[in-house]
DSSP file (Angstrom, degrees, kcal/mol; ACC not computed):
  #  RESIDUE AA STRUCTURE BP1 BP2  ACC     N-H-->O    O-->H-N    N-H-->O    O-->H-N    TCO  KAPPA ALPHA  PHI   PSI    X-CA   Y-CA   Z-CA
    1    1 A M              0   0    0      0, 0.0     2,-0.3     0, 0.0     0, 0.0   0.000 360.0 360.0 360.0 145.5  -23.4   31.9  -23.4
    2    2 A A        -     0   0    0      2,-0.0     2,-0.5     0, 0.0     0, 0.0  -0.983 360.0-137.8-143.6 153.9  -26.3   30.3  -25.2
    3    3 A I        -     0   0    0     -2,-0.3     2,-0.6     2,-0.0     0, 0.0  -0.967  18.7-155.0-111.2 129.0  -30.0   29.6  -24.9
    4    4 A I        -     0   0    0     -2,-0.5     2,-0.5     2,-0.0    -2,-0.0  -0.912   2.8-161.6-107.6 111.8  -31.2   26.2  -25.9
    5    5 A A        -     0   0    0     -2,-0.6     2,-0.4     2,-0.0    -2,-0.0  -0.840  16.7-172.6 -94.7 128.2  -34.9   26.0  -26.9
    6    6 A Y        +     0   0    0     -2,-0.5     2,-0.2     2,-0.0    -2,-0.0  -0.977  20.5 162.5-128.9 133.6  -36.0   22.3  -26.8
    7    7 A N        +     0   0    0     -2,-0.4    -2,-0.0     0, 0.0     3,-0.0  -0.675  41.1  83.2-150.6  92.0  -39.2   20.7  -27.9
    8    8 A G  S    S-     0   0    0     -2,-0.2    -2,-0.0     2,-0.2     0, 0.0  -0.967  77.2 -99.7-178.8 161.6  -39.2   17.1  -28.3
    9    9 A P  S    S+     0   0    0      0, 0.0     2,-0.1     0, 0.0    -1,-0.1   0.713  86.7  96.9 -69.5 -22.5  -39.5   13.7  -26.7
   10   10 A Q  S    S-     0   0    0      1,-0.1     2,-0.4    -3,-0.0    -2,-0.2  -0.409  78.0-117.6 -73.1 148.1  -35.8   12.9  -26.5
   11   11 A L        -     0   0    0     -2,-0.1     2,-0.3     1,-0.0    -1,-0.1  -0.683  23.3-123.8 -83.9 133.6  -34.0   13.6  -23.3
   12   12 A L        -     0   0    0     -2,-0.4     2,-0.4    -6,-0.0    -1,-0.0  -0.536  28.3-155.2 -74.8 136.6  -31.3   16.2  -23.4
   13   13 A S        -     0   0    0     -2,-0.3     2,-0.7     4,-0.0    -1,-0.0  -0.927  17.8-118.9-117.0 144.7  -28.0   14.7  -22.2
   14   14 A T    >   -     0   0    0     -2,-0.4     3,-0.7     1,-0.2    67,-0.1  -0.719  23.0-170.1 -82.5 116.4  -25.2   16.7  -20.7
   15   15 A Y  T 3  S+     0   0    0     -2,-0.7    -1,-0.2     1,-0.2     0, 0.0   0.751  83.3  50.6 -81.5 -25.0  -22.2   16.2  -22.9
   16   16 A N  T 3  S+     0   0    0      2,-0.1     2,-0.2    64,-0.0    -1,-0.2   0.313  77.0 129.7 -94.3   6.8  -19.7   17.9  -20.4
   17   17 A K    <   -     0   0    0     -3,-0.7     2,-0.4    62,-0.1    62,-0.0  -0.434  41.0-162.5 -71.1 126.2  -20.8   15.9  -17.4
   18   18 A R        -     0   0    0     -2,-0.2    62,-1.8     2,-0.0     2,-0.4  -0.895   5.4-154.8-110.6 142.4  -17.7   14.4  -15.6
   19   19 A R  E     -A   79   0A   0     -2,-0.4     2,-0.4    60,-0.2    60,-0.2  -0.916  12.7-179.6-112.4 143.8  -17.8   11.6  -13.1
   20   20 A E  E     -A   78   0A   0     58,-2.2    58,-3.3    -2,-0.4     2,-0.6  -0.996  23.2-134.9-143.9 133.9  -15.1   11.1  -10.5
   21   21 A R  E     -A   77   0A   0     -2,-0.4     2,-0.3    56,-0.2    56,-0.2  -0.803  27.3-170.0 -91.0 124.2  -14.8    8.4   -7.9
   22   22 A R  E     -A   76   0A   0     54,-3.0    54,-2.7    -2,-0.6     2,-0.4  -0.884  14.7-135.6-121.3 151.1  -14.0    9.8   -4.5
   23   23 A V  E     +A   75   0A   0     -2,-0.3     2,-0.3    52,-0.2    52,-0.2  -0.862  30.7 159.8-107.6 136.3  -13.0    8.1   -1.3
   24   24 A F  E     -A   74   0A   0     50,-2.6    50,-3.3    -2,-0.4     2,-0.6  -0.943  35.4-121.2-144.5 167.3  -14.4    8.9    2.1
   25   25 A R  E     -A   73   0A   0     -2,-0.3     2,-0.3    48,-0.2    48,-0.2  -0.959  24.6-137.3-112.1 117.3  -14.8    7.4    5.6
   26   26 A K        -     0   0    0     46,-0.7     2,-0.4    -2,-0.6    63,-0.0  -0.587  21.9-161.0 -74.1 132.5  -18.2    7.1    7.0
   27   27 A R        +     0   0    0     -2,-0.3    44,-0.1    44,-0.1     3,-0.0  -0.946  15.1 167.4-121.0 134.7  -18.4    8.0   10.6
   28   28 A S     >  -     0   0    0     -2,-0.4     4,-2.2     1,-0.1     5,-0.1  -0.969  45.8-112.1-139.7 160.2  -21.1    7.2   13.1
   29   29 A P  H  > S+     0   0    0      0, 0.0     4,-2.3     0, 0.0     5,-0.1   0.828 117.6  52.9 -58.8 -33.1  -21.6    7.3   16.9
   30   30 A S  H  > S+     0   0    0      2,-0.2     4,-2.0     1,-0.2     5,-0.2   0.892 107.1  49.7 -73.5 -35.4  -21.6    3.6   17.1
   31   31 A Q  H  > S+     0   0    0      2,-0.2     4,-2.5     1,-0.2    -1,-0.2   0.904 110.6  52.4 -69.2 -33.8  -18.3    3.3   15.2
   32   32 A H  H  X S+     0   0    0     -4,-2.2     4,-3.1     1,-0.2     5,-0.2   0.942 110.2  48.5 -59.1 -45.8  -16.8    5.9   17.6
   33   33 A A  H  X S+     0   0    0     -4,-2.3     4,-1.8     1,-0.2    -1,-0.2   0.864 112.1  46.2 -62.6 -39.6  -18.0    3.9   20.6
   34   34 A V  H  X S+     0   0    0     -4,-2.0     4,-2.5     2,-0.2    -1,-0.2   0.904 114.5  49.9 -61.0 -45.8  -16.6    0.6   19.3
   35   35 A F  H  X S+     0   0    0     -4,-2.5     4,-2.8     1,-0.2    -2,-0.2   0.921 111.7  46.7 -62.9 -48.0  -13.3    2.3   18.4
   36   36 A L  H  X S+     0   0    0     -4,-3.1     4,-1.9     2,-0.2    -1,-0.2   0.851 110.8  53.1 -67.8 -32.2  -12.9    4.0   21.8
   37   37 A E  H  X S+     0   0    0     -4,-1.8     4,-1.1    -5,-0.2    -2,-0.2   0.954 113.2  43.2 -63.2 -49.3  -13.7    0.8   23.6
   38   38 A H  H >X S+     0   0    0     -4,-2.5     4,-0.6     1,-0.2     3,-0.5   0.910 112.0  53.1 -63.3 -39.3  -11.1   -1.1   21.6
   39   39 A L  H >< S+     0   0    0     -4,-2.8     3,-0.6     1,-0.2    -1,-0.2   0.843 103.5  57.9 -65.3 -34.6   -8.5    1.7   22.0
   40   40 A S  H 3< S+     0   0    0     -4,-1.9    -1,-0.2     1,-0.2    -2,-0.2   0.795 110.6  43.5 -64.3 -27.2   -9.0    1.7   25.9
   41   41 A Q  H << S+     0   0    0     -4,-1.1     2,-0.2    -3,-0.5    -1,-0.2   0.528  99.8  92.3 -93.2  -8.6   -8.0   -1.9   26.0
   42   42 A M    <<  -     0   0    0     -4,-0.6     2,-0.5    -3,-0.6    -3,-0.0  -0.614  55.8-160.6 -91.3 143.3   -5.0   -1.6   23.6
   43   43 A T        -     0   0    0     -2,-0.2     2,-0.6     2,-0.0    -3,-0.0  -0.993   4.6-155.7-122.0 134.9   -1.5   -1.0   24.5
   44   44 A I        -     0   0    0     -2,-0.5     2,-0.5     2,-0.0    15,-0.0  -0.919  12.4-167.7-108.1 120.0    1.0    0.4   21.9
   45   45 A E        -     0   0    0     -2,-0.6     2,-0.4     2,-0.0    -2,-0.0  -0.959   5.9-176.3-115.2 128.7    4.7   -0.4   22.7
   46   46 A L        -     0   0    0     -2,-0.5     2,-0.3     4,-0.0     9,-0.0  -0.918  29.5-112.4-120.7 147.6    7.5    1.2   21.0
   47   47 A T        -     0   0    0     -2,-0.4     3,-0.5     1,-0.1     8,-0.1  -0.588   9.4-148.3 -86.4 142.0   11.1    0.3   21.6
   48   48 A D  S    S+     0   0    0     -2,-0.3    -1,-0.1     1,-0.2     7,-0.1   0.820  96.1  56.4 -79.7 -29.4   13.5    2.8   23.2
   49   49 A D  S    S+     0   0    0      2,-0.0     2,-0.2     0, 0.0    -1,-0.2   0.517  89.9  88.5 -84.6  -1.2   16.6    1.5   21.3
   50   50 A A  S    S-     0   0    0     -3,-0.5    -4,-0.0     1,-0.1     5,-0.0  -0.644  85.5-103.3 -89.0 153.8   15.1    2.1   17.8
   51   51 A D     >  -     0   0    0     -2,-0.2     4,-2.1     1,-0.1     3,-0.2  -0.188  33.0-101.8 -72.2 173.0   15.5    5.4   16.1
   52   52 A V  H  > S+     0   0    0      1,-0.2     4,-2.9     2,-0.2     5,-0.1   0.856 118.5  52.0 -62.6 -41.7   12.8    8.0   15.8
   53   53 A Q  H  > S+     0   0    0      2,-0.2     4,-2.5     1,-0.2    -1,-0.2   0.876 108.4  50.5 -68.0 -35.3   11.8    7.2   12.3
   54   54 A T  H  > S+     0   0    0      2,-0.2     4,-2.3    -3,-0.2     5,-0.2   0.951 112.7  47.4 -58.8 -52.6   11.4    3.5   12.9
   55   55 A N  H  X S+     0   0    0     -4,-2.1     4,-2.7     1,-0.2     5,-0.2   0.921 113.0  49.0 -56.9 -46.5    9.1    4.3   16.0
   56   56 A F  H  X S+     0   0    0     -4,-2.9     4,-2.8     1,-0.2    -1,-0.2   0.936 110.5  49.7 -61.0 -47.4    7.2    6.7   13.9
   57   57 A D  H  X S+     0   0    0     -4,-2.5     4,-2.0     1,-0.2    -1,-0.2   0.867 112.9  47.2 -59.0 -38.9    6.7    4.2   11.0
   58   58 A D  H  X S+     0   0    0     -4,-2.3     4,-2.2     2,-0.2    -1,-0.2   0.915 113.8  47.6 -71.4 -41.8    5.5    1.5   13.5
   59   59 A M  H  X S+     0   0    0     -4,-2.7     4,-2.4     1,-0.2     5,-0.2   0.901 112.2  50.1 -67.5 -40.0    3.1    4.0   15.2
   60   60 A Y  H  X S+     0   0    0     -4,-2.8     4,-2.2    -5,-0.2    -1,-0.2   0.889 108.9  50.7 -63.9 -40.1    1.8    5.1   11.9
   61   61 A A  H  X S+     0   0    0     -4,-2.0     4,-1.8    -5,-0.2    -2,-0.2   0.878 111.8  49.2 -67.3 -37.8    1.2    1.6   10.7
   62   62 A I  H  X S+     0   0    0     -4,-2.2     4,-1.9     2,-0.2    -2,-0.2   0.950 113.3  44.9 -60.9 -50.9   -0.7    0.8   13.9
   63   63 A L  H  X S+     0   0    0     -4,-2.4     4,-2.4     1,-0.2    -2,-0.2   0.865 112.7  51.5 -64.3 -40.6   -2.9    3.9   13.7
   64   64 A K  H  X S+     0   0    0     -4,-2.2     4,-2.7    -5,-0.2    -1,-0.2   0.875 109.1  50.8 -65.0 -38.6   -3.6    3.3    9.9
   65   65 A S  H  X S+     0   0    0     -4,-1.8     4,-1.7     2,-0.2    -2,-0.2   0.888 110.9  48.7 -70.9 -36.5   -4.7   -0.3   10.5
   66   66 A L  H  X S+     0   0    0     -4,-1.9     4,-2.4     2,-0.2     5,-0.4   0.924 111.3  50.3 -65.1 -42.8   -7.1    1.0   13.3
   67   67 A L  H  X S+     0   0    0     -4,-2.4     4,-2.6     1,-0.2    -2,-0.2   0.951 113.3  45.5 -57.6 -49.9   -8.4    3.6   10.9
   68   68 A D  H  < S+     0   0    0     -4,-2.7    -1,-0.2     1,-0.2    -2,-0.2   0.807 114.5  49.1 -65.7 -26.9   -9.0    1.0    8.2
   69   69 A R  H  < S+     0   0    0     -4,-1.7    -1,-0.2    -5,-0.2    -2,-0.2   0.931 123.9  25.7 -81.5 -43.4  -10.5   -1.5   10.6
   70   70 A F  H  < S+     0   0    0     -4,-2.4    -2,-0.2     1,-0.2    -3,-0.2   0.695 133.1  32.9 -95.4 -23.1  -13.1    0.8   12.3
   71   71 A Y  S  < S-     0   0    0     -4,-2.6    -1,-0.2    -5,-0.4    -2,-0.1  -0.640  82.2-166.1-128.6  72.0  -13.6    3.4    9.6
   72   72 A P        -     0   0    0      0, 0.0   -46,-0.7     0, 0.0     2,-0.2  -0.221  26.2-106.1 -62.0 151.5  -13.3    1.6    6.3
   73   73 A E  E     -A   25   0A   0    -48,-0.2     2,-0.3    -5,-0.1   -48,-0.2  -0.523  38.0-170.4 -74.6 140.4  -12.9    3.6    3.1
   74   74 A R  E     -A   24   0A   0    -50,-3.3   -50,-2.6    -2,-0.2     2,-0.4  -0.938  14.7-129.5-130.6 157.2  -15.9    3.8    0.8
   75   75 A Q  E     -A   23   0A   0     -2,-0.3     2,-0.4   -52,-0.2   -52,-0.2  -0.862  20.0-178.7-111.7 137.9  -16.3    5.2   -2.7
   76   76 A I  E     -A   22   0A   0    -54,-2.7   -54,-3.0    -2,-0.4     2,-0.6  -0.998  25.8-127.6-134.2 139.9  -18.9    7.6   -4.0
   77   77 A T  E     -A   21   0A   0     -2,-0.4     2,-0.5   -56,-0.2   -56,-0.2  -0.776  24.7-166.0 -92.8 125.6  -19.2    8.8   -7.5
   78   78 A V  E     -A   20   0A   0    -58,-3.3   -58,-2.2    -2,-0.6     2,-0.3  -0.913   2.6-158.5-107.4 132.4  -19.4   12.6   -7.8
   79   79 A T  E >   -A   19   0A   0     -2,-0.5     3,-1.1   -60,-0.2   -60,-0.2  -0.722  28.1-119.1-112.4 164.2  -20.4   14.3  -11.0
   80   80 A S  T 3  S+     0   0    0    -62,-1.8   -61,-0.1    -2,-0.3    -1,-0.1   0.640 112.9  60.7 -76.0 -13.8  -19.7   17.9  -12.2
   81   81 A T  T 3  S+     0   0    0    -63,-0.3    -1,-0.3     2,-0.1     3,-0.1   0.529  79.4 106.2 -92.1  -6.1  -23.5   18.5  -12.2
   82   82 A D  S <  S-     0   0    0     -3,-1.1     2,-0.1     1,-0.1    -4,-0.0  -0.506  81.2-106.6 -67.0 141.3  -23.9   17.9   -8.4
   83   83 A P    >   -     0   0    0      0, 0.0     3,-2.1     0, 0.0    -1,-0.1  -0.415  26.1-115.2 -70.2 148.9  -24.5   21.0   -6.4
   84   84 A R  T 3  S+     0   0    0      1,-0.3    -2,-0.1    -2,-0.1    -3,-0.0   0.753 111.5  60.4 -59.3 -26.6  -21.6   22.2   -4.4
   85   85 A F  T 3  S+     0   0    0      1,-0.1     2,-1.3     2,-0.1    -1,-0.3   0.562  80.7  91.2 -82.2  -4.1  -23.4   21.6   -1.1
   86   86 A V    <   -     0   0    0     -3,-2.1    -1,-0.1     4,-0.1    -4,-0.0  -0.716  64.4-175.5 -89.7  92.6  -23.9   17.9   -1.7
   87   87 A T     >  -     0   0    0     -2,-1.3     4,-2.7     1,-0.1     5,-0.2  -0.237  42.8 -96.6 -82.0 178.0  -20.7   16.6   -0.1
   88   88 A L  H  > S+     0   0    0      1,-0.2     4,-2.0     2,-0.2     5,-0.2   0.873 125.6  50.4 -66.8 -34.3  -19.7   12.9   -0.1
   89   89 A T  H  > S+     0   0    0      2,-0.2     4,-2.0     1,-0.2    -1,-0.2   0.916 110.8  48.3 -65.9 -43.8  -21.3   12.4    3.4
   90   90 A V  H  > S+     0   0    0      1,-0.2     4,-2.4     2,-0.2    -2,-0.2   0.923 111.1  51.0 -68.9 -41.8  -24.5   14.0    2.3
   91   91 A K  H  X S+     0   0    0     -4,-2.7     4,-1.9     1,-0.2    -1,-0.2   0.900 110.0  48.9 -56.9 -41.5  -24.7   11.9   -0.9
   92   92 A A  H  X S+     0   0    0     -4,-2.0     4,-2.0     2,-0.2    -1,-0.2   0.891 112.2  48.8 -67.8 -38.0  -24.1    8.7    1.1
   93   93 A M  H  X S+     0   0    0     -4,-2.0     4,-2.4     2,-0.2    -2,-0.2   0.890 111.0  50.5 -68.1 -39.3  -26.9    9.6    3.6
   94   94 A L  H  X S+     0   0    0     -4,-2.4     4,-2.5     2,-0.2    -1,-0.2   0.881 109.8  50.1 -66.2 -37.3  -29.2   10.4    0.7
   95   95 A R  H  X S+     0   0    0     -4,-1.9     4,-2.0     2,-0.2    -2,-0.2   0.889 112.0  48.5 -73.2 -38.3  -28.5    7.0   -1.0
   96   96 A R  H  X S+     0   0    0     -4,-2.0     4,-1.9     2,-0.2    -2,-0.2   0.906 111.6  48.7 -65.8 -38.8  -29.2    5.2    2.3
   97   97 A K  H  X S+     0   0    0     -4,-2.4     4,-2.4     2,-0.2    -2,-0.2   0.938 114.0  47.1 -64.6 -46.6  -32.5    7.1    2.8
   98   98 A N  H  X S+     0   0    0     -4,-2.5     4,-2.0     1,-0.2    -2,-0.2   0.864 110.5  51.3 -63.2 -38.6  -33.5    6.3   -0.8
   99   99 A R  H  X S+     0   0    0     -4,-2.0     4,-1.5     2,-0.2    -1,-0.2   0.898 112.2  47.1 -64.0 -41.6  -32.6    2.6   -0.4
  100  100 A L  H  X>S+     0   0    0     -4,-1.9     5,-1.9     1,-0.2     4,-0.9   0.883 110.6  52.6 -68.8 -40.0  -34.7    2.4    2.8
  101  101 A M  H ><5S+     0   0    0     -4,-2.4     3,-0.6     1,-0.2    -1,-0.2   0.884 106.8  52.0 -60.9 -42.2  -37.5    4.2    1.2
  102  102 A R  H 3<5S+     0   0    0     -4,-2.0    -1,-0.2     1,-0.3    -2,-0.2   0.853 109.8  50.7 -64.2 -38.5  -37.6    1.7   -1.8
  103  103 A V  H 3<5S-     0   0    0     -4,-1.5    -1,-0.3    -5,-0.1    -2,-0.2   0.627 118.3-111.2 -77.6 -15.7  -37.7   -1.1    0.5
  104  104 A G  T <<5S+     0   0    0     -4,-0.9     2,-1.6    -3,-0.6     3,-0.3   0.437  79.2 124.4 101.7   3.9  -40.5    0.2    2.5
  105  105 A R     >< +     0   0    0     -5,-1.9     4,-1.7     1,-0.2    -1,-0.1  -0.541  25.3 154.0 -92.9  70.2  -38.8    1.0    5.9
  106  106 A T  H  >  +     0   0    0     -2,-1.6     4,-2.5     2,-0.2     5,-0.3   0.915  65.9  56.6 -67.6 -42.9  -40.0    4.7    5.8
  107  107 A D  H  > S+     0   0    0     -3,-0.3     4,-1.9     1,-0.3    -1,-0.2   0.928 110.2  44.7 -56.2 -48.8  -39.9    5.1    9.6
  108  108 A E  H  > S+     0   0    0      1,-0.2     4,-2.3     2,-0.2    -1,-0.3   0.847 112.1  54.1 -67.4 -32.2  -36.2    4.1    9.7
  109  109 A A  H  X S+     0   0    0     -4,-1.7     4,-1.5     2,-0.2    -2,-0.2   0.893 107.3  50.1 -66.2 -38.0  -35.5    6.4    6.6
  110  110 A V  H  X S+     0   0    0     -4,-2.5     4,-1.2     2,-0.2    -2,-0.2   0.900 111.8  47.3 -63.0 -45.7  -37.0    9.3    8.3
  111  111 A I  H  X S+     0   0    0     -4,-1.9     4,-1.7    -5,-0.3     3,-0.5   0.921 111.6  50.2 -65.8 -41.2  -35.0    8.8   11.4
  112  112 A S  H  < S+     0   0    0     -4,-2.3    -1,-0.2     1,-0.2    -2,-0.2   0.808 106.4  55.8 -72.1 -25.8  -31.7    8.3    9.4
  113  113 A S  H  < S+     0   0    0     -4,-1.5    -1,-0.2     1,-0.2    -2,-0.2   0.793 106.4  52.3 -76.3 -22.5  -32.3   11.6    7.4
  114  114 A V  H  <        0   0    0     -4,-1.2    -2,-0.2    -3,-0.5    -1,-0.2   0.873 360.0 360.0 -72.4 -39.5  -32.5   13.5   10.6
  115  115 A L     <        0   0    0     -4,-1.7    -1,-0.2     0, 0.0    -2,-0.2   0.555 360.0 360.0 -69.8 360.0  -29.2   12.1   12.0
């Protein structure tokens, strides 16, 4: 352990700070509604004469394509200095709020921070 006394104009930089790109899927009620509407109109057909592994692979490919279509993957950079409670979703929400605030859409930014 050490105590660092600092008195000067230069900014201290964290030398041990690590950045890591993480992937997450943003979810919203409107995405859920569109997904469920599409799913209600969709029929998935599997063949009876194929083996179980082939049917599983086909079903998995269909579900993965639906997931990628309605809930696309997004990347967020997480650093080692971020607090533990700031999850990927929270960080994405904060970035959206800050972007809206900079543009001047404060009323929309306040509403989005509540959701």
